[in-house]
C-alpha positions in Angstrom: 57.9 212.7 -67.4 59.3 211.7 -63.9 58.7 215.2 -62.7 55.1 215.1 -63.5 54.8 211.7 -61.9 56.5 213.0 -58.8 54.1 216.0 -58.7 51.1 213.9 -59.3 51.7 211.1 -56.8 51.2 213.0 -53.7 47.8 214.1 -55.0 46.8 210.5 -55.9 47.9 209.2 -52.6 45.9 211.8 -50.6 42.7 211.9 -52.7 39.5 210.8 -51.3 36.6 209.3 -53.1 33.7 211.5 -54.1 30.3 209.8 -53.7 27.3 210.7 -55.7 23.9 209.1 -55.1 20.4 209.1 -55.7 17.5 207.7 -53.6 13.7 207.4 -54.4 12.3 207.9 -50.9 8.9 206.5 -51.9 6.3 208.9 -51.2 7.6 211.1 -48.3 4.4 213.0 -47.5 3.5 215.1 -44.4 0.5 214.8 -42.3 -1.1 218.0 -43.5 -3.8 217.9 -46.3 -2.8 220.2 -49.3 -4.4 218.5 -52.0 -1.0 217.2 -53.6 -1.3 213.9 -51.6 -1.8 210.3 -53.3 -4.8 208.7 -52.1 -3.1 206.6 -49.7 -1.3 209.3 -48.0 -4.2 211.8 -47.2 -3.9 212.4 -43.5 -6.5 210.2 -41.6 -6.7 207.5 -44.4 -4.9 204.2 -44.4 -3.3 205.1 -41.0 -1.2 208.0 -42.3 -0.8 210.3 -39.4 1.8 212.4 -37.8 3.4 209.2 -36.1 3.7 207.4 -39.7 5.3 210.5 -40.9 7.9 210.3 -38.0 8.5 206.7 -38.7 9.0 207.5 -42.4 11.3 210.4 -41.5 13.4 208.1 -39.2 13.7 205.3 -41.7 14.6 207.6 -44.5 17.2 209.5 -42.4 18.8 206.1 -41.5 19.2 205.1 -45.2 20.5 208.6 -46.1 23.3 208.2 -43.4 24.1 204.8 -44.6 24.6 206.0 -48.1 27.2 208.6 -46.7 26.9 210.3 -50.2 28.8 213.7 -50.8 26.1 214.6 -53.4 22.5 213.2 -53.0 19.4 213.5 -55.2 16.1 212.7 -53.6 12.8 211.8 -55.5 9.1 211.7 -54.5 9.2 214.4 -51.6 5.9 216.1 -51.4 6.8 219.6 -50.5 9.3 221.9 -48.9 7.8 221.5 -45.5 8.6 217.7 -45.3 11.8 218.4 -47.0 12.8 220.8 -44.2 11.6 218.2 -41.6 14.0 215.8 -43.3 17.0 218.1 -43.2 16.4 218.8 -39.5 16.1 215.1 -38.8 19.5 214.5 -40.7 21.2 217.4 -38.5 19.8 215.4 -35.4 21.2 212.2 -36.1 24.6 213.6 -37.2 24.3 213.4 -41.1 23.7 216.8 -42.0 24.0 218.2 -45.6 25.4 221.8 -45.9 23.5 222.6 -49.0 20.0 221.6 -50.2 17.3 222.6 -52.9 13.9 221.5 -53.8 12.2 222.3 -57.1 9.0 224.6 -57.0 8.1 224.3 -60.6 4.5 224.0 -61.3 3.6 220.4 -62.3 6.9 218.7 -61.3 6.5 215.1 -60.5 6.7 214.3 -56.9 
């Protein structure tokens, strides 16, 4: 038993926590009309434009960086275009994620 403890002790002392998080980004839509937008996120309506998308991307990237999770699940991202923009933004601010994926299943909830 002592030998087992002596073997496991260095592993326990040198281990790092592994953080998994989920974040509902609350309607991360781009500024391009594609027909999948909610009423309030149609470009040109309700002040939704490229400037507002940039603000939303900045705020979302800030929260993701603050989470500092090893694995992160995101909800309510409109499409792969805005997802790529978010990945680029995260790289620019110093919080890159090495691996990423988005669902392409028809009828998947946003």
